[in-house]
N, C-alpha and C positions, 0 to 999 in steps of 0.2 A: 504494500500500500504506500501511496505517496500523498503529500499534502496538495491535493488538486482542487481544494475548495477554500473558501474564506468564511469566517463567522464574524458578525458584527459584535463589537464590545457591548452593545446594548443588550445582547443575550446574557451578559453578566451583571446587568443592572446599571451600567454606566452610560451617561449621555455623551457619546463620543462617536465620531465617524470612522475611527480606526477599526481595522479588521485584523483578525488573527488567522494564521494558517490552520486548516482543518482537513479532515478526511471527508470524502463525499459520502452522503447517506446511502444506505443500501449495499454496502460492501459485504464480502463473504463472512465477515466476523461480527456483524451487527448484533448477534445474540449475546456478545460479550460487552456491548456498550450499555452502561448503566442507564436505566430510564430517567428522564429528566424530572426533577422535583423542584418545588419552590425552595430556593436556597439563597441566603444573603451572602454575597461575596464581599469580603473586605479587601479594599484596594491594596492595603499594605501587605497582605498575604498573597493576593492573586498575582500581582506583578512579578515578584521574585520567583514564585512557583512556576509561572508560565515561562519565565526566562530560563529556568532550569529544565523544563520539559523540552524546550527547543534546542538548548545548548547545554547538555549535562556535563560535558567535559570530563567524563569518566567518574563523576560523582553519583552517589545515590542520595535520596532525600529522607530526612527524619523529621516528622512532625510531632511535637511534644506539647501536651496540655492536659488539663483536668478532664475527668470523665464527662462525656456528653458535650464537649465544646465544639464538635464538628470537624474533627481531624480527618477521619476516613471519608466522611461525606463531602468534604472540600475537594478531595481528589476525584471522587466518583462523579460529582456534579460538574467539575471542570472538564473532565474527559468526556462526559456525556454531551456537552455542548460542542466538543471538537470531534465527535463521532470516533473517539479513540477507544479501542477495546480495553477493558479494565477488569482484572481478576483480583478479588479481595479474599484473603485467607486469614483466619484468626489463629495466632500462635498460642502455645501453651507450654508448660515446663517440661512435659514429656514428649514433645514433638521431636521427631528424628528426621534426618535428611530425606529418606524415601517418601515421607509424606509430602514433601515439596517437589522432589525430582521424579518420582514414579516407582512402580513396582513391577516385578515379574509375576504375572497372574496365570493360573492354569486355564488352558482352552482346549476344547475337543475339536479335532479335525472333522469337518462335516462329511468328508468322503470316507476316510479310513477309520474314523472313530478313535484314532490314537490321541492320547493326552500329551499335550505339549505345553510349553510356557511362552507367553508373549509379553513383551515389555509395554506397559501403558504409561504414557507421560503423566507426571504430576503437574499441578498448576504452575509451578515455577518454570518447568521445562517447556510447557505449552506457551507460556508468555514469552519466553526467550526465543522460541522457534518462530513465532508469528508476529512479534513486535507489539505485545500488549504492555500496558502499565500494570505492574504487579504490586499489590498493596499487602504488606504483612502487618496486620493489625495486632495490637497487644504485643508488640515486638519485645518489650522489656520483660516479658514472662518467659522468653526463650532461654533454654540452657545455653550459656556462653560458648560451650564447645560446639554447638550446632551453628552458632553465629560465625565462629571462626571458620567453619566449613564453607561459609558463604562469601568469604573474602574476595575470591576471584570474581564472583558475580557482582559484588558490590562495587568493584572498580572497573566494571565493563569488560572483563576477560571471559573466555569461554567456560562453560560448565562441563565438568568431566563426570560422567555417570558410570560408576563402577558396576552397578547392578545391570547395566546393559552392555557389558563387555568393554567398558572403558570408553564408551561413545563420547565424542567431543561435540558439544552443542555451542556454536558461536552465537553471541547475542545478536539478534536482529537489530538493525539501526534504529528501529522505533521502540525497542524495549527500554523500559524504565523501572527502577526498583524504588518503592516508597515504603518506609517503615513508620508506624504510628505507635506512640506509647504515652503512658501517663507520667513517665519519668524520662530523664535524659540519659538513661542507661547507667546511672550512678546509684541505683537503688533508691528507696524511699525513706527519707529521714523521719517522716511524721507517722509512718505506719498506716497510711490511708489505703495503700495499694499493696496488700500483703503478699501477693503472688509475684511481685516484680523481683528481678534479680539484677545484680550488678553485672554489667556487660564488659567484655574485654576492651581495653583502651584502643587496641589496634583496630577493632571492629568499628568503634565510634569515629575513628580518624578517617573513615571512608565516606562519611555523610556530610552533606550540607544540612544545617539544622535550623528549623523555624519553630517558634513558640506560637501555639494557637490557644489564646486565652478565651474566656467566655466573652460573649458579645457585650458591648456597652448597653446600658439600660434602654436607650432609645432604639437601638437596632434590634435588641431582643424583643421588645414590644412589637416592632414592625414585623419581625419574623413570625411571632405568634398570631397576630391579627391576619397576616397574609395567609397562614395555614388554616385559620379558622375565622373567616369573615363574619360569622354570626356572633362572635365574641366581641362585646363592646370594648373599645380601646381602654376605657378607664378601668375595667376589670383586669385586662392584660397588664396594665401598668401596676396595679396592686399586686398581682402575682409575681411580677419581676422585683418589686420592692421586697416582698417576702423572700424570694430566692436570693437576692443580694445580701439580705440580713443574715440568712443562714450561711451563705458562703463566707461572709465576714467572720462569723464565729467559727466556722470550720477551719479557717486559717489562723485561729487563735488571736484575732486582732481586737476582739471586743471584750476582753476580760473573761467571759465564759467561753467554753470550748465545746464544739460539736464534732463528733467523728463522722457524721454523714453530711452530705451536701445536696443542694438542689440544682442539678445540671439543667441546661437548656432542654435536653431530651426529656427530663422528668417534668419540667414546667409545661412542655407541650402535651405530655401525657395527662397531667393534671387538668389542663384546659380542655382537652378532648373529652375526658370523662365527665367533667362538669357540664359541658355543652350537651353531651348525650343524655345525662340525667335530666337536665332542664327541658330538653325537647320532648322527652318521653314522659315527663312528669313523674319519674320513678323515684324521686328522692325529695324529702322535705328540706334537706340541707345539702344541695348538690356540690357547693364549693368545698365544704368540710368533708363530705364523704369522698369526693374525688381526691382530695389531698391525702386522706387516710389510705386509699388504695394505691396511690402513686408513690407515697413515701413513708407516711407515719406508721403504717402497720408493720414495717420492718425495723422500726426504731425501738430502743428500750424505753421504759416508762419515763425516765428523766428527760431524755431527748425529745420524746413525743410531746411531753408537757411544755418544754421550752419552745419548740417550733409552733405548737398550737397557740401559745401566748403571743408569739410574733404575729401569726396570721390574724388572730383576734384583734390585735391592736391596729393592724393595717386595714382590715376589711370592715371593722365596725359592725353595723347592722346587717350587712350582707353575709356575715360569717354564719350566723345561726338565725333562722327565720322563726320568729316566735309564734306566728299564727298557723304554723304547720303547713304552709303552702309555698311553693317556689314561684308563684305567679308574679310576685313583686320584683323578681330579678329582671334586669333590663336585657335579657337575651333568651 
């Protein structure tokens, strides 16, 4: 595939006549192109990431940020607008190289009935052969020994597959490797992300690194209202105020400390459930019940009480409807 098309920067939400190189829609790997979703692109992240996509110069990319801040979705939605195939895989501490590169699997010859083995490409091998963007999510949970085995791939050199007779797979010119993690590979000082592991310094040296923080309050409200037009902006604003208060205490900046946080992903879930309850008339207290299901039911009693008090103070009368009806809610 070649960049035979152009996409307007307006596709990314920017008022600009500039265009970016893209692949033509309808190519043979369109099933690997992520479906377009409503996504707020931050210019300070989009520009350097696009610069890397077009001119990686032998580097891989590492996106670091708190849970639910939009790291992997940034890559998926960027590549979706460029019609660039993208494969996302979630890492884990027991992941081994064959899960990425491929396996020898038993197959039966349809003519002779003999049992043979056939090598089947793993997601990384497939991405390297055909020029996909490969996203390894939760990268910092990976065993550092496995990461060391990826060094050649991370710096743009061929992949050698021992399981397939030592096959050498050179990277397609369009192949890109993106890692996403909650830490920068130096473990987690606060204990928020208990499955993360300290990564090899030589591995980290092969990445360009970007931080992906939570959205600003204004942009987070815009994202929520865009995803749920039926939700009044004033309620979305209150949800974001609650979220930022929880995040503030999660970081230990407000005197009290919370071990849980309210990510943008969770705020969207909270808003969706609240809207669903309200539209169906299935709850007397939709905002409260939705927050319980989205976050509070997995908190201990102390944290549940603390977050409930924050929400009560922000929402006031909308938090709990005294007359037993949600008809008074403005959505």
